[in-house]
VEXKE-30883 format. One record per residue (C-alpha): residue in one letter; x, y, z. Coordinates in steps of 0.02 Angstrom, whole numbers, padded with zeros to 5 digits, always signed. Example, Ala and Ser with C-alpha at 12.3 -4.5 7.8 and 13.67 -1.06 7.14 Angstrom:
A+00615-00225+00390 S+00684-00053+00357 
REM end
This chain:
M+03871+04356+04706 T+03863+04499+04580 Q+04006+04596+04668 R+04166+04539+04728 P+04168+04522+04927 T+04275+04619+05037 V+04415+04504+05095 S+04523+04514+05249 V+04690+04443+05220 I+04753+04391+05390 I+04933+04337+05442 N+04961+04277+05624 T+05146+04288+05665 D+05273+04267+05804 G+05465+04279+05788 R+05479+04272+05596 A+05515+04457+05554 A+05610+04415+05394 S+05479+04307+05320 L+05336+04411+05367 A+05421+04555+05279 Q+05425+04453+05124 C+05252+04393+05139 L+05190+04573+05156 E+05289+04634+05012 S+05210+04488+04901 L+05032+04558+04946 Q+05067+04718+04845 Y+05066+04616+04685 L+04891+04530+04714 R+04772+04557+04575 Y+04610+04559+04678 P+04534+04731+04694 N+04449+04732+04861 F+04563+04663+05007 E+04630+04729+05168 V+04780+04659+05279 I+04776+04616+05463 V+04928+04567+05551 V+04931+04506+05734 A+05097+04481+05812 G+05139+04362+05953 P+05254+04393+06098 T+05427+04368+06024 R+05521+04533+06004 D+05619+04511+05851 G+05578+04665+05742 T+05404+04602+05698 H+05314+04732+05799 E+05429+04876+05719 L+05399+04800+05547 C+05207+04807+05570 E+05222+04990+05640 A+05325+05038+05474 W+05178+04982+05371 G+05081+05117+05451 S+04893+05135+05395 R+04915+05021+05248 I+04885+04877+05372 R+04785+04844+05530 Y+04906+04782+05668 G+04869+04697+05829 T+04960+04592+05962 C+04927+04428+06044 D+05009+04414+06218 V+05035+04240+06212 R+05097+04103+06088 N+04931+04036+06046 L+04879+04031+05855 S+04697+04002+05887 K+04686+04148+05997 S+04783+04260+05879 R+04666+04208+05737 N+04514+04257+05839 I+04596+04428+05884 S+04630+04452+05698 I+04453+04405+05655 Q+04386+04531+05777 M+04490+04663+05700 S+04443+04635+05523 S+04292+04691+05422 G+04296+04580+05268 E+04149+04464+05223 I+04287+04340+05186 V+04436+04311+05293 A+04584+04228+05216 F+04730+04155+05314 L+04917+04161+05267 D+05062+04086+05358 D+05197+04211+05395 D+05319+04106+05295 S+05202+04096+05145 V+05200+04192+04980 P+05035+04190+04876 E+05041+04207+04682 P+04954+04371+04621 E+04803+04266+04560 W+04774+04187+04736 L+04618+04277+04788 D+04548+04284+04611 D+04557+04092+04599 V+04492+04058+04771 I+04359+04188+04814 P+04236+04133+04670 A+04205+03977+04770 F+04097+04078+04886 E+03967+04115+04753 D+03904+03955+04816 P+03806+04009+04989 E+03835+03847+05070 V+04025+03857+05062 A+04108+03903+05223 V+04297+03869+05177 A+04386+03865+05011 G+04574+03839+04972 G+04699+03799+04833 F+04857+03713+04808 L+05001+03731+04927 H+05188+03720+04856 D+05312+03660+04972 H+05478+03749+05013 T+05558+03708+04839 G+05406+03813+04753 K+05387+03664+04628 T+05327+03513+04715 Y+05181+03520+04823 Q+05141+03514+05012 W+04963+03494+04982 R+04838+03482+04835 Y+04691+03382+04880 G+04663+03286+05034 V+04547+03238+05171 M+04549+03228+05364 D+04483+03088+05470 R+04417+03111+05649 F+04589+03070+05726 G+04664+03219+05635 A+04753+03108+05509 A+04769+03180+05332 N+04755+03073+05178 T+04836+03166+05023 S+04822+03022+04900 F+04665+03102+04817 H+04685+03165+04645 G+04532+03282+04658 P+04411+03365+04758 S+04289+03262+04875 P+04124+03358+04875 A+04035+03202+04913 L+04111+03206+05089 N+04025+03365+05127 F+03900+03302+05254 P+03884+03310+05443 Y+03979+03184+05544 T+04064+03107+05395 A+04206+02998+05454 N+04329+03085+05331 F+04294+03266+05278 P+04372+03372+05141 H+04518+03482+05196 V+04615+03629+05134 M+04784+03662+05210 A+04878+03828+05254 N+04781+03898+05104 S+04613+03934+05169 A+04481+04076+05155 F+04331+04069+05272 R+04159+04143+05260 R+04139+04258+05414 S+03959+04209+05446 A+04011+04027+05460 I+04144+04068+05582 V+04020+04164+05694 E+03909+04017+05683 V+04038+03900+05747 G+04103+04010+05879 G+04277+04041+05794 F+04441+03952+05826 D+04446+03836+05988 E+04591+03913+06084 E+04635+03746+06149 Y+04744+03725+05992 E+04893+03836+06029 Y+04965+03765+05876 F+04924+03614+05759 L+04749+03557+05714 D+04669+03719+05738 E+04626+03739+05562 S+04571+03563+05541 D+04453+03577+05697 I+04353+03729+05636 I+04335+03650+05458 C+04273+03485+05545 R+04139+03595+05644 F+04086+03678+05481 V+04062+03514+05400 D+03962+03454+05553 N+03856+03617+05544 G+03807+03575+05371 W+03931+03691+05279 K+04037+03643+05126 V+04229+03639+05091 A+04278+03700+04923 Q+04444+03619+04865 M+04517+03723+04714 D+04644+03668+04592 N+04729+03840+04585 G+04745+03981+04705 F+04937+03938+04724 I+05031+03982+04890 H+05220+03946+04918 H+05254+03888+05094 K+05440+03903+05144 F+05416+03809+05304 M+05535+03910+05409 P+05600+03858+05576 S+05482+03884+05728 H+05475+03857+05911 I+05445+03673+05883 R+05564+03634+05732 N+05744+03683+05705 E+05841+03733+05551 S+05844+03558+05499 K+05656+03543+05505 V+05676+03413+05648 L+05554+03428+05791 T+05612+03495+05953 S+05450+03507+06050 W+05309+03376+06051 Y+05185+03434+06184 S+05060+03528+06068 L+05057+03389+05928 V+05021+03245+06057 K+04896+03356+06160 N+04800+03431+06019 K+04787+03270+05929 T+04724+03183+06081 Y+04601+03336+06112 F+04543+03333+05925 S+04522+03139+05920 L+04407+03144+06071 T+04302+03308+06029 N+04273+03272+05837 G+04283+03078+05843 R+04168+03029+05983 L+04038+02959+05862 H+04167+02870+05762 S+04274+02782+05891 T+04298+02712+06056 L+04410+02774+06198 D+04529+02629+06174 Q+04535+02667+05993 V+04588+02846+06025 K+04714+02784+06146 D+04792+02663+06012 V+04804+02803+05890 I+04898+02915+06012 T+05012+02776+06074 A+05067+02743+05897 L+05097+02928+05869 V+05200+02937+06019 E+05307+02786+05974 E+05335+02862+05801 F+05397+03018+05879 R+05509+02918+06006 T+05590+02827+05855 H+05624+02991+05770 V+05700+03073+05925 R+05810+02925+05952 W+05868+02939+05778 A+05903+03134+05779 V+05999+03104+05943 N+06102+02966+05862 E+06136+03070+05718 G+06193+03223+05814 I+06046+03330+05760 L+05972+03345+05934 G+06076+03326+06099 V+06048+03176+06220 E+05950+03293+06337 Y+05802+03286+06211 L+05776+03101+06262 E+05714+03142+06437 R+05629+03305+06382 Y+05528+03208+06243 E+05462+03086+06381 D+05420+03224+06504 E+05320+03313+06356 V+05223+03174+06287 D+05174+03114+06461 R+05098+03283+06509 A+05028+03311+06341 F+04932+03148+06330 R+04862+03175+06514 E+04801+03358+06473 G+04743+03321+06304 W+04638+03176+06369 S+04570+03267+06516 R+04514+03409+06415 G+04454+03301+06266 V+04349+03196+06385 S+04266+03353+06460 Q+04204+03407+06288 E+04225+03591+06355 R+04285+03695+06211 R+04372+03858+06227 L+04274+03958+06107 V+04234+04153+06102 P+04077+04237+06108 A+04000+04241+05934 D+03958+04421+05927 S+04131+04468+05948 L+04184+04383+05789 K+04073+04494+05680 G+04214+04611+05652 V+04228+04802+05642 D+04163+04937+05515 G+04286+05029+05405 F+04360+04916+05272 K+04540+04971+05235 R+04579+04921+05060 F+04761+04876+05041 P+04865+04978+04914 T+04933+04870+04779 I+05073+04940+04665 L+04969+04924+04511 P+04786+04882+04478 A+04761+04711+04392 A+04720+04800+04223 E+04891+04872+04219 Q+04994+04728+04281 R+05090+04628+04155 C+05179+04473+04162 F+05359+04461+04090 V+05478+04319+04079 F+05671+04349+04079 L+05800+04221+04033 S+05969+04230+04116 K+06087+04083+04135 T+06165+04168+04282 Y+06079+04262+04427 P+06124+04307+04610 P+06173+04242+04720 A+06280+04132+04603 S+06434+04215+04524 I+06371+04323+04379 G+06440+04412+04233 G+06376+04571+04138 I+06217+04493+04075 G+06169+04412+04247 R+06203+04579+04333 Y+06093+04690+04222 I+05957+04565+04207 H+05952+04565+04406 H+05936+04754+04406 L+05817+04754+04262 A+05697+04627+04345 R+05701+04698+04517 A+05663+04877+04436 I+05523+04813+04324 G+05454+04718+04481 S+05465+04875+04590 Q+05344+04952+04460 G+05204+04821+04508 H+05228+04704+04353 Q+05237+04517+04383 V+05421+04468+04332 H+05487+04289+04320 V+05672+04253+04297 L+05716+04089+04226 T+05892+04037+04270 T+06004+03884+04302 G+05976+03772+04448 E+06077+03658+04545 G+06025+03492+04619 H+05835+03514+04604 D+05704+03643+04528 R+05656+03782+04646 V+05549+03937+04634 D+05569+04092+04758 F+05507+04261+04776 E+05655+04372+04794 E+05654+04561+04797 G+05487+04570+04702 V+05541+04446+04577 W+05497+04261+04550 V+05651+04169+04520 H+05645+04000+04448 R+05814+03908+04469 I+05782+03758+04350 V+05898+03606+04318 A+05927+03579+04128 K+05838+03418+04064 D+05878+03316+03916 H+05767+03356+03765 P+05781+03285+03588 V+05842+03409+03458 P+05713+03440+03321 A+05766+03360+03161 T+05749+03521+03069 L+05863+03622+03189 Q+06060+03612+03197 V+06103+03666+03379 P+06230+03594+03511 G+06134+03477+03633 H+06172+03567+03795 I+06124+03736+03713 W+05954+03655+03666 N+05926+03567+03829 H+05942+03728+03929 S+05830+03836+03814 R+05693+03697+03796 T+05703+03668+03987 M+05666+03854+04018 F+05537+03859+03880 M+05439+03708+03970 E+05455+03813+04127 A+05375+03965+04036 V+05240+03850+03983 E+05200+03808+04162 I+05195+03989+04205 A+05078+04020+04075 S+04963+03885+04123 R+04927+04007+04269 R+04923+04173+04195 A+04963+04247+04019 I+05136+04286+03980 D+05148+04462+03891 A+05317+04451+03822 V+05481+04350+03847 Y+05652+04433+03855 A+05815+04346+03814 P+05997+04389+03790 I+06068+04342+03616 W+06222+04251+03704 D+06199+04066+03703 V+06040+04091+03604 E+05951+04058+03763 G+05781+04105+03678 I+05801+03982+03535 A+05666+03854+03591 F+05545+04000+03624 L+05581+04058+03438 E+05564+03886+03371 D+05390+03865+03451 H+05340+04051+03446 R+05208+04031+03572 F+05260+04185+03663 P+05306+04352+03597 I+05503+04366+03613 V+05619+04509+03628 H+05808+04477+03604 S+05939+04595+03682 L+06099+04629+03592 Q+06260+04611+03689 T+06422+04520+03647 T+06390+04388+03517 L+06494+04227+03471 E+06564+04332+03327 F+06646+04453+03450 Y+06702+04306+03566 L+06796+04235+03421 D+06884+04411+03383 A+06955+04399+03563 N+06990+04214+03543 P+07077+04191+03370 D+07137+04017+03425 K+06953+03964+03423 R+06933+04031+03253 V+07061+03918+03186 D+07003+03760+03281 A+06916+03664+03145 D+06826+03551+03261 F+06762+03695+03377 M+06702+03784+03227 E+06612+03648+03148 S+06528+03569+03298 F+06491+03725+03391 A+06533+03893+03321 K+06461+03883+03141 P+06288+03817+03209 M+06283+03946+03342 L+06319+04087+03217 A+06191+04027+03109 L+06067+04025+03252 E+06115+04200+03307 R+06082+04259+03137 R+05904+04182+03141 V+05874+04257+03313 L+05923+04424+03240 I+05806+04410+03099 E+05654+04326+03171 S+05636+04391+03350 D+05479+04500+03372 R+05579+04635+03424 I+05765+04682+03462 H+05830+04786+03607 A+05998+04857+03569 I+06083+04913+03726 S+06181+05040+03617 A+06169+05102+03440 A+06347+05041+03416 I+06303+04865+03447 A+06160+04864+03323 E+06275+04944+03186 E+06422+04831+03221 I+06307+04673+03217 E+06225+04730+03052 R+06409+04742+02985 R+06471+04584+03049 Y+06320+04468+03008 Q+06285+04552+02855 M+06101+04598+02887 K+05993+04747+02917 F+05877+04768+03056 D+05698+04821+03019 S+05697+04991+03094 Q+05521+04964+03154 R+05567+04826+03270 L+05734+04887+03335 D+05735+04986+03497 V+05892+05072+03564 V+05875+05085+03759 H+06039+05095+03861 L+06064+04998+04006 G+06047+05064+04182 L+06098+05002+04348 E+06030+05022+04531 D+06120+05136+04634 M+06252+05044+04740 V+06311+05197+04828 P+06310+05189+04973 S+06335+04995+04979 D+06384+04848+05079 A+06555+04854+05001 I+06701+04755+05066 V+06849+04885+05055 P+07019+04821+04993 S+07176+04829+05096 P+07228+05007+05121 I+07373+05089+05041 A+07494+05236+05087 A+07419+05396+05131 G+07418+05513+04985 A+07432+05382+04865 V+07332+05374+04705 R+07230+05214+04679 L+07213+05148+04499 T+07107+05002+04468 F+07088+04899+04301 I+06915+04804+04305 G+06874+04669+04181 R+06923+04489+04129 L+07103+04478+04081 E+07086+04438+03901 S+07116+04533+03737 R+06944+04600+03714 K+06965+04692+03873 G+07121+04769+03822 I+07222+04702+03973 D+07375+04681+03861 V+07375+04865+03815 F+07356+04911+03997 L+07498+04794+04063 D+07611+04864+03923 I+07614+05029+04013 A+07592+04984+04188 A+07765+04963+04234 D+07805+05128+04155 L+07666+05215+04251 L+07728+05149+04422 A+07897+05221+04374 R+07832+05391+04330 H+07728+05413+04480 P+07788+05345+04643 N+07621+05383+04734 L+07530+05270+04621 H+07456+05105+04671 I+07380+04988+04543 D+07242+04855+04561 V+07198+04736+04439 V+07022+04656+04475 G+06962+04509+04354 N+06978+04336+04308 D+07162+04316+04276 T+07164+04132+04227 I+07099+04152+04049 P+07216+04081+03929 A+07295+04203+03802 E+07373+04158+03634 G+07511+04028+03669 G+07421+03956+03817 S+07496+04067+03957 T+07397+04205+04044 Y+07420+04388+04024 R+07458+04403+04213 L+07592+04270+04203 E+07664+04342+04051 F+07669+04508+04122 E+07754+04446+04287 K+07882+04355+04192 R+07912+04510+04072 A+07917+04637+04202 K+08004+04545+04343 G+08115+04665+04444 K+08047+04810+04351 Y+07918+04852+04478 D+07867+04842+04657 R+07750+04694+04673 S+07668+04785+04837 R+07613+04919+04720 L+07535+04820+04574 V+07419+04679+04651 F+07324+04552+04549 H+07165+04512+04644 G+07085+04393+04521 E+06890+04386+04508 V+06802+04446+04665 D+06634+04443+04728 E+06505+04583+04713 Q+06542+04661+04887 A+06725+04671+04862 L+06698+04737+04684 R+06595+04876+04758 G+06736+04912+04872 F+06863+04926+04739 Y+06750+05057+04649 A+06728+05147+04815 C+06913+05160+04862 S+06982+05199+04693 D+07034+05361+04619 I+07040+05314+04444 I+06952+05168+04342 V+07027+05093+04184 A+06945+04985+04063 P+07021+04997+03890 S+06911+04873+03800 R+06937+04853+03611 F+06743+04840+03594 E+06595+04839+03715 S+06425+04823+03669 F+06375+04940+03809 G+06507+04937+03958 L+06447+04906+04121 V+06609+04940+04210 H+06619+05119+04131 L+06435+05149+04196 E+06474+05073+04375 A+06633+05194+04386 M+06524+05339+04347 M+06399+05282+04474 F+06528+05293+04608 G+06582+05456+04547 K+06753+05402+04486 P+06837+05460+04325 I+06838+05324+04196 V+06956+05295+04041 G+06885+05190+03903 C+06902+05183+03720 S+06820+05283+03578 I+06716+05127+03509 G+06559+05037+03537 G+06455+05071+03680 M+06591+05157+03778 A+06580+05307+03665 E+06396+05315+03708 I+06415+05314+03889 I+06569+05414+03910 E+06569+05598+03856 D+06752+05632+03821 E+06829+05766+03937 V+06663+05785+04025 T+06626+05623+04118 G+06790+05528+04075 L+06923+05510+03951 L+06918+05412+03781 V+07071+05347+03687 A+07081+05249+03525 P+07064+05055+03552 G+07236+04967+03566 D+07339+05132+03575 S+07452+05103+03721 S+07529+05275+03705 A+07364+05368+03712 L+07309+05264+03862 L+07470+05313+03951 N+07449+05496+03919 A+07267+05494+03980 L+07316+05399+04138 D+07469+05518+04170 R+07344+05666+04166 L+07222+05586+04293 V+07363+05534+04411 T+07444+05710+04418 D+07284+05812+04414 D+07173+05787+04561 G+07049+05934+04502 L+07023+05839+04341 R+06991+05676+04434 Q+06858+05766+04545 R+06777+05855+04407 L+06753+05707+04297 G+06689+05591+04435 A+06566+05720+04493 V+06495+05748+04318 G+06496+05559+04279 R+06391+05536+04438 K+06262+05662+04373 A+06259+05576+04211 Y+06224+05415+04292 E+06079+05485+04392 H+05994+05570+04241 R+06027+05449+04108 F+06077+05270+04170 S+05975+05231+04317 A+05883+05067+04338 A+05727+05162+04333 S+05752+05248+04168 M+05812+05071+04103 S+05654+04981+04160 E+05542+05108+04088 G+05624+05098+03919 V+05623+04901+03925 V+05435+04898+03989 G+05396+05002+03832 I+05485+04879+03719 L+05399+04730+03800 G+05222+04823+03791 R+05247+04848+03599 T+05298+04674+03577 S+05155+04605+03672 A+05021+04734+03578 E+05088+04682+03415 A+05077+04501+03440 S+04898+04519+03492 I+04850+04604+03327 
REM end
């Protein structure tokens, strides 16, 4: 073929609106330039039909009035116009290269169907790679390569592809489409068998990856345990009789089905004993399989197929190209490293990587986030981002490198995952935070261009934890090697992203080095707008009261000691004031106690505990609730490389009090979007908060201007555009 053929991507769905939505979203990232999308929805009303209607003219949408997958497939073929029809399960997500990998197989005019590898629900291991099917509908997946030698009519075992299949339309027309006897199960195997028996070939590819999430359905529950057996037994009986009549006797067919029924019976009894199924399923099972065997046998022996007129399968005119976000030539592949990522508990780095990845993904680029996994490795497509949750493996530390073992294990594990990603497509650039030198294995190998972002470093951590700096064992075994690695990262990275000018200047001073201005980019962070949001609001306070909230970890660097020094005084001065303290309050201060415990001991009897409440660390929804309900946000950090709390306050239109140092001074315009005080100055902090508590007009003005500043300067879109520019320059420079 000299031109790429038109392809109709077909999704037959019923009762899976949520997974269908994700499947449709993923199609916006396909790199193939010439495909349309057809969705045929079954009778279940769960929002699927409304979802399809919302996609408007971007897709072709039809309905099937019965729950019969083969009939739905035939309807979708009749509605489509592509030379090739490619089927996706509604709980599947294709990788962007899927069609580019599979469609070249059709350059061989004898190929009727082609398919690639199918990941299981983990996204790492496989449900199907290479396999063959016998005439009883049993699969053999022990093969380590394709089986082209079995492409001949009436072979006892024929090459097969599973839930990842593209069909030549002319071949479908020739064999009469899908046999509508198969309402579910073996429908795909049956038509492939008929292709082979009619002299066509099956092409088994070693790429074309699809991720199959294997969601619950009308025949299996959330535990992936079967709850209905009728279609499985009936269709296997029918398949064996219609496709195996030259290969087996009726007694052999009966023996195969009897064995299947007994296997299912054993499993049902186990599920009932384990409490996974109710006892009523024992009788239901016997009723279903008895009816299934009788009906499958009768229809199979009759040799009467339920096919559709060939002419109806020729499709329609008017190919409707599906609009992808970016054409393939403009799509880039970026890898982001972040030890934490939602839905797990996240800190500042995890939060901004989450927002950044989604924002860049929404531009149409292929984004992979590599983060810490638990239990087993898994890969999921979430909100336009491929999230790789990978469990750290043990890796020997190179003899030339001094690095703590757990740091190396994490970094090297993520590097190996990136190598696997790169085996499927080129990685344009890697983006890593400097904290915990997550990118050290990437820097050591230097296979991929890498950008490091500047946030808080270990040097700044030691400032806030002076007890660590005088701990000789900690310094020798961990801190000194890590500080040396941080300095290496600062010097050797392909490019540096400074999230504020202040952090770049401070790092140059503290690490006694100078950045090459040609490889340093200052791009402020931005965040997705969380207003309105699904916030969980805190308990109400008295009508007319002013709510002041401290947000941040209760540690010296966040200035909690400065704030608590004036908290009781603030409450005494302002009877209408309520104070919330939100953040991890279990961090030891000097002496081993915590700032909260020390304050409660020192201020006992000097304040009303109902008016100053410590909430500890809260989840994202609760945090948004505090922002939404507060009148004033205070975060008097001694230093911030940027200051996400300050930005989030502006996002919610709240006046913010910070310190005139570091990134805070770049975010907050004093007396315009908030108030700035000298770091560590409790008197100045008290005066600033006094002003805001007593002046509602000032609070409203600062909050409103702060919201506009967020919209114009600190949105996720503006951040992502800046970071994409950095990554693009990094990739371009690496290719020179």
